[in-house]
C-alpha positions in Angstrom: -50.4 -26.0 -27.8 -47.2 -25.4 -29.4 -46.8 -23.2 -32.6 -46.5 -25.4 -35.6 -43.6 -25.0 -37.8 -44.1 -23.4 -41.2 -42.5 -22.7 -44.4 -44.3 -21.5 -47.4 -43.4 -22.4 -50.9 -44.7 -21.6 -54.3 -45.5 -24.5 -56.3 -44.9 -23.6 -60.1 -47.6 -24.7 -62.7 -45.1 -26.6 -64.5 -44.4 -29.8 -62.5 -40.8 -30.1 -63.6 -39.9 -26.5 -62.1 -38.3 -26.1 -58.8 -40.3 -24.9 -55.9 -39.3 -21.6 -54.4 -39.4 -20.6 -50.7 -41.6 -17.5 -50.0 -41.5 -17.1 -46.4 -38.7 -18.2 -44.0 -38.8 -21.1 -41.5 -40.7 -19.9 -38.3 -42.9 -21.0 -35.6 -46.7 -19.5 -35.2 -49.8 -20.8 -33.5 -52.4 -22.2 -35.8 -54.4 -18.8 -35.1 -51.4 -16.6 -36.3 -51.1 -19.0 -39.2 -54.8 -18.5 -40.4 -54.6 -14.7 -39.8 -51.7 -14.4 -42.1 -52.4 -16.9 -44.7 -56.0 -17.9 -44.8 -57.4 -16.3 -48.2 -60.9 -17.4 -49.3 -60.1 -16.4 -52.8 -56.6 -18.1 -53.0 -56.7 -21.1 -50.9 -53.4 -22.6 -49.3 -52.7 -26.2 -49.3 -51.2 -28.0 -46.3 -49.5 -31.1 -45.7 -47.1 -32.8 -43.1 -47.1 -35.0 -40.2 -48.4 -32.4 -37.8 -51.9 -32.5 -39.5 -52.2 -36.1 -37.8 -52.8 -34.1 -34.6 -53.7 -30.5 -35.4 -55.9 -30.7 -38.8 -58.9 -29.4 -37.1 -57.3 -26.2 -35.8 -56.8 -25.4 -39.8 -60.0 -26.8 -41.1 -61.3 -23.1 -42.0 -62.6 -21.7 -45.2 -59.3 -20.7 -47.4 -57.4 -23.9 -46.2 -57.2 -27.0 -48.2 -55.5 -30.3 -47.3 -53.4 -32.3 -49.7 -54.0 -36.1 -49.8 -52.8 -37.9 -46.5 -50.3 -39.9 -48.8 -48.2 -36.8 -49.2 -47.9 -35.7 -45.7 -44.9 -37.9 -44.8 -41.5 -37.4 -46.7 -40.4 -40.3 -48.7 -36.9 -41.3 -49.2 -37.6 -41.4 -53.1 -38.8 -37.6 -53.0 -35.6 -36.9 -51.2 -33.8 -38.5 -54.0 -35.5 -36.5 -56.6 -34.8 -33.1 -54.7 -31.0 -34.2 -54.7 -30.6 -35.5 -58.1 -30.1 -32.3 -60.0 -27.2 -31.4 -57.6 -25.7 -34.8 -58.0 -25.7 -34.4 -61.8 -23.8 -31.3 -61.5 -21.2 -32.9 -59.3 -22.3 -31.0 -56.3 -22.2 -33.1 -53.1 -22.6 -32.4 -49.2 -20.3 -33.9 -46.9 -22.4 -36.3 -44.7 -20.4 -35.8 -41.6 -21.0 -32.5 -41.7 -24.8 -32.2 -42.4 -26.9 -30.9 -39.4 -30.7 -30.9 -39.2 -32.4 -27.6 -39.1 -34.9 -28.1 -36.4 -37.3 -25.0 -35.7 -38.0 -26.2 -32.2 -36.6 -28.6 -29.6 -38.3 -32.2 -29.8 -41.4 -32.6 -27.7 -39.7 -35.1 -25.2 -37.1 -32.6 -24.5 -39.6 -29.9 -23.8 -41.4 -32.1 -21.6 -38.4 -33.1 -19.6 -37.3 -29.6 -19.0 -40.9 -28.5 -17.8 -40.5 -31.0 -15.0 
């Protein structure tokens, strides 16, 4: 099993507020994640495409799952994230944008294991 990419954000009570990152992007196994973050008094909510394959590994007290409709990013939500920057005249050069991958794609890992 591959460790799952994980980033933690605080979700403010005011839905118009900006989320803030509390933990840096990192890789950890489901077990490591649960040891570090599962808290029965203050549950953590998970979402993401990885849950299609690994949800059962996180199904424990202290962990909740957002509805599946929120698991995959949508272009309309990406637009909402970038809109405040656009209003402020802040734009990125699309030719210099680089994705921030935490690990290599699974196909590449399998190819290297041969």
